[in-house]
MIZAKOL-155260 format. One record per residue (C-alpha): residue in three letters; x, y, z. Coordinates in pm, whole numbers, padded with zeros to 5 digits, always signed. Last residue first. Example, Ala and Ser with C-alpha at 12.3 -4.5 7.8 and 13.67 -1.06 7.14 Angstrom:
BEGIN
ser+01367-00106+00714ala+01230-00450+00780
END
This chain:
BEGIN
phe+04989+05732+06039ser+04912+05737+06411phe+05190+05494+06490ile+04964+05234+06634lys+04672+05304+06396arg+04897+05305+06093leu+05053+04983+06207ala+04711+04818+06246lys+04601+04928+05897gly+04924+04801+05746ile+04879+04466+05916lys+04521+04433+05791gln+04619+04525+05433ser+04902+04279+05442met+04666+04008+05560gly+04432+04078+05267asn+04717+04063+05020val+04838+03740+05168ala+04489+03591+05145glu+04449+03708+04786ala+04786+03566+04698ala+04693+03238+04860ala+04358+03225+04672ala+04534+03298+04343ala+04796+03037+04413phe+04526+02776+04494pro+04324+02857+04176glu+04639+02822+03969glu+04753+02501+04126pro+04441+02311+04001ser+04538+02395+03641thr+04247+02547+03439his+03882+02467+03353glu+03690+02774+03243arg+03940+02898+02988cys+03910+02603+02751tyr+04172+02619+02482glu+04138+02846+02183thr+04127+02742+01816pro+03776+02600+01780glu+03694+02425+01445thr+03500+02621+01182gly+03783+02664+00932pro+03770+02308+00803lys+03424+02155+00861phe+03422+02013+01209trp+03419+01680+01390glu+03390+01659+01767glu+03567+01426+02006gln+03445+01463+02361thr+03553+01603+02694thr+03407+01621+03042pro+03623+01722+03346cys+03852+01967+03160trp+04194+01980+03332glu+04396+01820+03056ser+04278+02092+02825ala+03990+02065+02585leu+03958+02293+02287glu+03652+02511+02332gly+03290+02400+02314thr+03229+02532+02666ser+03035+02240+02819ala+03173+01937+02638asp+03533+02059+02641ile+03671+01977+02301val+03875+01708+02131arg+03914+01807+01767ser+03862+01624+01439val+03876+01772+01093met+03635+01712+00806gly+03730+01688+00438ala+03618+01333+00374pro+03289+01241+00532pro+03280+01136+00900gln+03198+00765+00941trp+02838+00657+00984trp+02838+00321+00805ala+03144+00205+01001glu+02940+00217+01319thr+02741-00076+01183gly+02438-00131+00961thr+02282-00474+00917glu+01996-00437+01162arg+01731-00707+01155trp+01406-00520+01213gly+01063-00603+01349asn+01083-00705+01713ser+01377-00490+01830tyr+01289-00190+01615phe+00917-00201+01689gln+00969-00229+02062ala+01228+00051+02057trp+00989+00279+01869ala+00719+00206+02128pro+00965+00300+02403ala+01039+00631+02221ala+00672+00719+02168phe+00532+00701+02523arg+00778+00839+02780gly+01032+01016+02560gly+00765+01164+02336ser+00590+01301+02638ala+00284+01233+02847gly+00327+01305+03217gly-00045+01318+03272pro-00258+01129+03018leu-00286+01271+02663pro-00414+01623+02627arg-00666+01701+02352pro-00649+01697+01973thr-00951+01553+01791asp-00798+01243+01634tyr-00637+01175+01973gly-00261+01127+02008phe+00030+00893+01943trp+00303+00919+01680val+00595+00690+01590gly+00852+00762+01319ala+01087+00504+01177ile+01406+00543+00977ile+01587+00226+00870thr+01927+00109+00738pro+02195+00332+00899ser+01986+00359+01215tyr+01697+00594+01272gly+01461+00745+01523val+01160+00971+01501phe+00975+00985+01832trp+00649+01164+01873val+00386+01272+02126asp+00082+01481+02043ala-00170+01652+02273asn+00076+01703+02561asn-00074+02046+02637asn+00155+02199+02376thr+00338+01945+02162thr+00584+01669+02253gly+00859+01549+02019thr+01148+01310+02064lys+01451+01301+01838gly+01663+01027+01689ala+01996+00857+01634ile+02090+00489+01671pro+02426+00321+01600gly+02432-00003+01802asp+02238-00084+02115ile+01871-00119+02197gly+01829-00255+02549met+01510-00084+02657asp+01702+00182+02853arg+01886+00265+02531val+01561+00358+02356ala+01438+00529+02674his+01739+00764+02634gly+01545+00971+02380thr+01534+01290+02589gly+01911+01302+02620his+02215+01084+02696asp+02255+00814+02432val+01941+00882+02225val+01977+01262+02213ser+02354+01221+02177arg+02292+01021+01860leu+02091+01318+01738met+02405+01534+01766ser+02609+01291+01555thr+02329+01263+01302val+02319+01642+01268gln+02699+01653+01230tyr+02696+01382+00961ala+02426+01563+00762asp+02623+01888+00784arg+02930+01708+00649pro+02728+01550+00370asp+02630+01903+00257met+02256+01875+00213val+02005+01851-00075pro+02137+01574-00303thr+01840+01412-00482met+01736+01047-00460glu+01459+00873-00654pro+01432+00496-00626glu+01291+00323-00937ser+00935+00239-01026ser+00756-00030-01224trp+00436-00090-01417leu+00284-00364-01636leu+00568-00617-01648thr+00448-00945-01800gly+00492-01229-01551asp+00207-01452-01670ala-00026-01334-01392ser+00034-00973-01488glu+00308-00778-01315ile+00322-00469-01097arg+00658-00334-00981arg+00844-00173-00692val+00549-00053-00489leu+00570+00165-00174arg+00827+00430-00268pro+00881+00745-00061thr+01093+00996-00255val+01436+01049-00103arg+01634+01361-00019tyr+02007+01293-00010gly+02247+01443+00247gly+02464+01162+00379asn+02210+00884+00422ala+02087+00934+00779phe+02048+01312+00796pro+01912+01317+00440ala+01642+01066+00547tyr+01493+01280+00826ala+01259+01452+00578thr+01101+01118+00489val+01005+01057+00852leu+00837+01398+00870glu+00668+01346+00533leu+00521+01011+00632pro+00409+01121+00978thr+00209+01407+00829val+00297+01770+00899glu+00147+02063+01091ala+00354+02370+01181ala+00420+02466+01545gly+00734+02252+01558leu+00941+02446+01811ala+01139+02645+01555leu+00815+02726+01370ala+00707+02927+01674pro+00915+03222+01547val+00699+03251+01231val+00758+03146+00869arg+00440+02944+00822leu+00527+02601+00684asn+00294+02455+00418ser+00315+02079+00391thr+00573+01914+00163ile+00849+01837+00412gly+01116+01650+00214asn+01466+01766+00306asp+01449+02076+00089his+01122+02175+00256ala+01269+02141+00605arg+01582+02341+00512gln+01370+02610+00347ala+01154+02644+00658val+01463+02682+00878arg+01615+02934+00639ser+01292+03135+00647glu+01300+03129+01029gly+01615+03340+01028ile+01972+03243+01126ala+01978+03421+01463arg+01607+03381+01529ser+01630+03006+01478leu+01929+02987+01714arg+01744+03192+01977val+01435+02969+01942thr+01648+02658+01988ala+01819+02796+02299ala+01484+02882+02458asn+01331+02544+02372ala+01611+02327+02511ser+01561+01975+02378val+01811+01819+02622met+02022+01672+02339leu+01943+01957+02100ala+02077+02218+02343arg+02366+01986+02433arg+02489+01965+02077leu+02429+02335+02016thr+02661+02412+02306ile+02532+02571+02624glu+02523+02919+02776gly+02262+02943+03051glu+02124+02608+03163tyr+01751+02665+03199glu+01481+02463+03377asp+01123+02584+03349gly+01001+02222+03377tyr+01035+02183+03001asn+01182+02504+02865ala+00960+02806+02813pro+00853+02994+02502thr+00762+03353+02590trp+00567+03515+02308ile+00493+03886+02350asn+00212+04043+02150gly+00247+04410+02057his+00188+04349+01691gly+00548+04294+01586asp+00554+03936+01712asp+00770+04037+02009ile+00972+03739+02133glu+01072+03690+02495val+01343+03449+02606pro+01424+03274+02932asp+01788+03159+02932asp+01957+02903+02708asp+02211+03124+02533val+02386+02956+02241leu+02743+02832+02215ser+02893+02673+01907ala+03033+02321+01961pro+02787+02148+01726thr+02895+02405+01467phe+02740+02725+01335gly+02821+02848+00986ala+02479+02902+00821thr+02462+02542+00699leu+02512+02427+01059gly+02228+02653+01172ala+01996+02516+00904ala+02068+02164+01030tyr+02001+02286+01385val+01660+02422+01293phe+01580+02113+01085pro+01670+01892+01382lys+01410+02085+01587phe+01101+01939+01415ala+01075+01643+01654ser+01044+01915+01920gly+00676+01961+01840pro+00560+01756+01539gln+00228+01939+01501arg-00027+01715+01332his-00153+01662+00976ala-00314+01319+00951leu-00320+01195+00589leu-00044+00944+00522ala+00029+00784+00859arg-00320+00872+00976asn-00489+00647+00722phe-00861+00712+00765gly-01047+00388+00694gly-01075+00196+00366arg-01055-00133+00551glu-01044-00055+00922tyr-00722-00149+01102thr-00705-00085+01474arg-00469+00171+01632gly-00428+00369+01315gly-00242+00425+00989val+00043+00180+01023leu+00315+00167+00756ala+00617-00060+00729ile+00925-00080+00506val+00850+00211+00273asp+01137+00236+00024gly+01296+00582+00029ser+01617+00440-00120arg+01905+00460+00128pro+01695+00594+00414asp+01482+00276+00413ile+01142+00374+00542ala+00932+00319+00855val+00601+00491+00923leu+00400+00450+01241ala+00065+00582+01353gly-00131+00595+01676gln-00476+00662+01811val-00618+00708+02158asp-00998+00696+02140ala-01055+00362+02311gly-00941+00483+02652gly-01093+00830+02635arg-01267+00842+02970gly-01216+00860+03347tyr-00961+01137+03298trp-00646+00990+03451ala-00741+00625+03497val-00923+00618+03164gly-00634+00798+02997glu-00389+00553+03151arg-00586+00274+02992gly-00576+00460+02659ile-00197+00485+02679ala-00185+00107+02715thr-00421+00058+02420ala-00213+00294+02205asn+00095+00095+02308arg-00041-00248+02212lys-00210-00139+01889ile+00089+00063+01770thr+00337-00213+01846ala+00129-00495+01697asp+00086-00317+01364ala+00455-00225+01352ala+00572-00576+01439arg+00356-00726+01166gln+00484-00471+00916ala+00848-00528+01014arg+00817-00903+00962ala+00642-00865+00627asp+00891-00607+00494leu+00722-00365+00258thr+00883-00246-00066thr+00602-00396-00272val+00585-00654-00550val+00232-00657-00689val+00126-00968-00881leu-00196-00917-01073asp-00461-01187-01090ala-00708-00982-01292asp-00972-00762-01136arg-00766-00447-01190met-00711-00508-01561asn-01017-00335-01710ala-00959-00030-01489pro-00614+00040-01634val-00325+00000-01383ala-00131+00280-01212ser-00400+00466-01016asp-00581+00154-00896val-00245-00006-00813leu-00156+00293-00594ala-00485+00271-00407arg-00436-00103-00354val-00086-00044-00211ala-00221+00221+00028asp-00487-00022+00147leu-00210-00279+00190ala-00023-00043+00423tyr-00341+00026+00620ser-00342-00343+00704asp-00473-00687+00623asp-00324-00978+00812pro-00229-01262+00581gln-00531-01438+00436thr-00725-01735+00562pro-01001-01793+00312his-01352-01750+00451trp-01567-02060+00449gly-01925-02038+00564glu-02034-02145+00909ala-02256-02430+01022ala-02143-02659+00742ile-02432-02809+00545arg-02544-03170+00566met-02822-03238+00316pro-03022-03551+00388gln-02970-03863+00176arg-03279-03994-00002ala-03183-03830-00331ala-02847-04010-00329arg-03015-04350-00301leu-03261-04263-00578ala-02986-04138-00810asp-02771-04444-00753asp-03075-04665-00827arg-03139-04476-01152thr-02784-04546-01258ile-02524-04271-01297tyr-02383-04076-01593gly-02640-04222-01828gln-02815-03906-01946gln-03136-03982-01757ala-02940-04076-01445met-02750-03745-01444leu-03074-03558-01513ala-03242-03731-01216leu-02951-03641-00988val-02976-03278-01101leu-03348-03281-01025asn-03267-03417-00679arg-03038-03124-00614arg-03309-02879-00729arg-03557-03033-00488gln-03300-03019-00208ala-03213-02655-00276arg-03581-02558-00284asp-03636-02725+00052ala-03324-02577+00213asn-03387-02218+00102arg-03173-01997+00328arg-02870-02211+00413pro-02933-02443+00118thr-02867-02170-00142tyr-03109-02237-00427ser-03253-01893-00491ser-02931-01703-00422pro-02709-01912-00649gly-02980-01936-00918lys-02912-02155-01221pro-02546-02193-01114leu-02648-02365-00785ala-02781-02711-00872ala-02437-02834-00982leu-02309-02782-00627leu-02606-02978-00490ala-02538-03261-00734ala-02178-03284-00608glu-02309-03304-00254pro-02542-03587-00355leu-02245-03771-00515ser-02012-03727-00217ile-01747-03465-00149ser-01379-03535-00079arg-01195-03378-00376val-01430-03078-00351ser-01239-02986-00039lys-01415-02974+00296gly-01641-02756+00511phe-01953-02865+00326leu-02106-02542+00203asp-01811-02298+00206arg-01536-02551+00142ser-01737-02696-00145ala-01812-02349-00283ala-01441-02256-00276glu-01344-02576-00458val-01635-02564-00706gly-01559-02219-00838tyr-01641-01875-00701ala-01774-01827-00350gly-01931-01496-00242asn-02228-01666-00079gly-02328-01819-00413leu-02191-02053-00679tyr-02022-01819-00927ile-01851-02008-01211val-01481-01947-01277asn-01317-02260-01141leu-01554-02525-01280tyr-01572-02333-01609leu-01195-02310-01649glu-01165-02686-01598leu-01446-02745-01850ile-01268-02530-02109gln-00942-02720-02056asp-01122-03054-02084lys-01290-02944-02407thr-00952-02853-02555leu-00850-02493-02598his-00758-02259-02885ser-01042-02313-03136glu-01315-02370-02879leu-01210-02062-02688leu-01220-01854-03005arg-01571-01978-03082ala-01677-01883-02729val-01519-01540-02781arg-01747-01476-03081leu-02060-01607-02910glu-01991-01408-02596met-01932-01099-02810leu-02277-01145-02961lys-02419-01150-02610arg-02228-00828-02536ala-02393-00663-02835tyr-02735-00773-02711thr-02658-00596-02385arg-02546-00694-02034arg-02332-00434-01857gly-01958-00395-01904tyr-01777-00499-02222arg-01426-00591-02113ser-01476-00739-01765ala-01795-00922-01865val-01646-01056-02189phe-01333-01240-02080gly-01363-01493-01798asn-01724-01470-01690arg-01876-01431-02037ala-01637-01656-02231val-01653-01920-01959gln-02033-01900-01969met-02024-01926-02348thr-01813-02242-02326ile-02051-02397-02073thr-02333-02322-02314ser-02572-02031-02280phe-02915-02107-02423gly-03144-01930-02182glu-03490-02019-02062arg-03801-01839-01942val-03757-01498-02101gly-04104-01372-02179leu-04419-01433-02382ala-04430-01790-02241gly-04470-01947-02583ile-04210-01716-02731asn-03967-01801-02449arg-04029-02173-02492ser-03976-02160-02867ala-03661-01949-02840ala-03509-02166-02566arg-03563-02486-02769val-03425-02330-03088val-03114-02198-02910ala-03064-02523-02718arg-03069-02715-03044trp-02822-02466-03189asp-02568-02539-02913leu-02298-02273-02951gly-01935-02330-02853lys-01838-02591-03108his-02094-02856-03012glu-02046-03224-02924phe-01863-03239-02588phe-02095-02982-02431arg-02412-03155-02554arg-02564-03181-02204asp-02478-02821-02114glu-02576-02694-01769thr-02733-02985-01585ala-02568-03293-01732val-02237-03111-01777phe-02243-02986-01418ala-02323-03326-01266asp-02071-03503-01490arg-01787-03282-01364val-01878-03354-01003tyr-01924-03725-01083thr-01570-03740-01222pro-01414-03614-00899ile-01216-03289-00933glu-00839-03323-00891gly-00785-03407-01259leu-00964-03087-01356gly-00706-02880-01172ile-00809-02652-00887asn-00831-02274-00854val-00927-02152-00508arg-01181-01868-00505arg-01319-01632-00247val-01202-01303-00399pro-01110-01027-00150asn-00922-00804-00395leu-00557-00700-00396arg-00460-00985-00170gly-00219-00988+00121val+00133-01028+00261leu+00269-01309+00043val+00648-01323+00095gly+00856-01235-00212asn+01139-01073-00014arg+01029-00712-00070asp+00674-00801+00031leu+00425-00959-00202ile+00067-00857-00282arg-00113-01123-00481gly-00419-01098-00704gly-00771-01179-00593glu-00791-01544-00698ala-00862-01456-01059pro-00969-01729-01298arg-00671-01845-01505phe-00600-01732-01859ala-00269-01826-02021arg-00424-02021-02312ile-00677-01748-02383glu-00419-01470-02361asp-00185-01660-02593gly-00466-01713-02843thr-00543-01344-02837pro-00842-01195-02662cys-01059-01005-02906gly-01050-00628-02929gln-01204-00362-02705phe-01361-00165-02990gly-01576-00454-03104cys-01474-00816-03081thr-01247-00785-03388ala-01438-01035-03601leu-01766-00921-03448trp-01709-00561-03557ala-01596-00671-03901asp-01906-00889-03938leu-02132-00611-03817ala-01977-00367-04062phe-01995-00617-04349val-02357-00701-04267ser-02446-00334-04243gly-02289-00264-04578ile-02467-00564-04733val-02800-00451-04589leu-02746-00094-04701ala-02646-00210-05048leu-02951-00438-05063ser-03181-00153-04968thr-03028+00070-05233leu-03043-00206-05495met-03411-00272-05420pro-03499+00095-05446trp-03291+00129-05769ser-03431-00180-05950glu-03667+00005-06184arg-03419+00278-06268leu-03129+00031-06289trp-03319-00196-06529val-03412+00095-06749arg-03056+00228-06748ala-02919-00118-06829pro-03130-00154-07141arg-03374-00447-07126pro-03269-00799-07215asp-03217-00907-06846arg-02955-01185-06837arg-02681-00954-06705ala-02913-00822-06435arg-02985-01176-06320ala-02612-01243-06281val-02567-00921-06082leu-02849-01021-05843arg-02702-01369-05802arg-02363-01225-05716trp-02517-00988-05461arg-02706-01265-05284val-02391-01477-05270leu-02200-01181-05128ala-02458-01126-04855ala-02462-01493-04758ala-02081-01505-04748val-02067-01197-04530leu-02302-01342-04268pro-02151-01692-04281thr-01789-01569-04230his-01578-01551-04542arg-01333-01758-04746leu-01509-02092-04718gln-01854-01955-04793leu-01717-01763-05088leu-01558-02080-05221glu-01891-02261-05202asp-02060-01986-05399ser-01820-02063-05682asp-01625-01794-05866asp-01277-01939-05827pro-01385-02289-05927leu-01379-02551-05652gln-01139-02844-05680asp-01238-03214-05664his-01363-03206-06024met-01024-03128-06174
END
């Protein structure tokens, strides 16, 4: 039939292949046909035609290679139809808290996407008239513009005019630039290829909408909505015709035509846009003249999108995303679901800033300097999963600044002592075991004597482990550490989650090693959750804009402690809060199950409080970046514990109850005398219930507190005995015995 093409037609080749390949194949077919008609022997023809055939083969091979490379968009691959249809210009990505609340952006992109139907018609017309007058006619490449640009550039002996269409600009800014890096001829070819793909998968209106949202319009603003807010202080929905023309004037040179720096040039360019609109029939000549006569009214200040408060926590999130997501995807509109709690994070930031400032004021009053130098950090995690709830790396946030919560290695002081007592419980001690709290001297083996002293040089003699931890007795703690061995203490801390190096020396018992706030808080988790070490987790999952999962994490928990030991440590640390050095927490009205430990280092250079409930562990630190004494009277109980209480009351909704901290199965209960640790009698003035591992409970009753009659009878007997001795002596004297 005449309406069908034969299999060997040139037309069929052109339909089956791209223009480059089709042209090469047509040339080859014609060459073969000519060879068949040549009457000379084939070997003669081949010998004479060999140079031409070699050149043609190279050309054809190159054409095929180039065509294949273009067809697949090079090594990076072409965007798929689904990717093209799902594409939206990036607004900086979203960082969500654990409840889906927006807490920040991955990248500070000044862009607000807006639908084409919300953009006034004259705004769209202004851009089409200026940037691509045949936009609705071509298929991605305007050949007239190519010829015009080539002739003008040749005449000017330089690049004076480009030929990028609106579709090509969308291809470049939306797909090609992020995939193919710097500008090259190869990248320009990719723009052409992707532009054809855009035209085949999207309507003209869809392409124009992408263009009006993706284009850069100066002063950090992308898209017409952001640029309108920046220049005019209002949405693009409300701008006038001359303002629309000014926006359309900017793509040619956002820096050259910005009205804030080059008002005259911007106005001339605006008026040119108005003239082009009139020339192409979008507006009348009179409309253009009236608009050109109107002065430009530019907002005094640029627009900066209101974002949730940035923080050191979000810096840590961005760093994790950079390590988990390929570089070519980081500028996309990713959705990052974190473990943070927005309310807790705000409370944490405010708490550290407020209290560090207050400590700084005392520093000025005390030393006459140092007010602005006091720093602080806070880390809060969920002991049941390791999820980071809040993180503060300094008194005032500085983007990309030093994050003290993660990186500052400082001595924890007495906040390290729980690991000593946990190691003691593992070694067979109990909260009721007695330890000597008298001055102690330690020989380091080199003739040096270390004499750790209690706070205020106050000692209590023999006391229980519970009371020693409650009052933070240094001498008693050092004796316990010496009795079980410092290596066991270090091992206990490492097993719980301390990752920093711990020197096995006697001073380790008092927190002489250096740790970060994050690892110290993490190492308290086994006390709170029944003996499981947790791995801190800041990000739960990372998704693409269309919901595709790119990366995820799961909680990691490892059993490292006997649950009974963990319960006993928590029970002792509750005494610290109820009656010991952490009582400031109760003084500030915090009730419910709370455990914790204060910490103060030598010369009051660092103050700490690590406290926890069944659902949160938080650690607070204050100090100077270059260690020196904080204001007089500084201690963890005075500065850090009240700050912890502020954070807890303002930032956390407690769901745990006393029932969450019940003794594990297999423990036995005894009522003991609080001072001797022995079984309490009815005569003991202070008693308490204590839980023990079977076989470690006391078996003897208190011998210090006995029946009130017994002391009276003993005194009477002594008096009678003394009187008898006096009478006998008198009788002997009378009767000369």
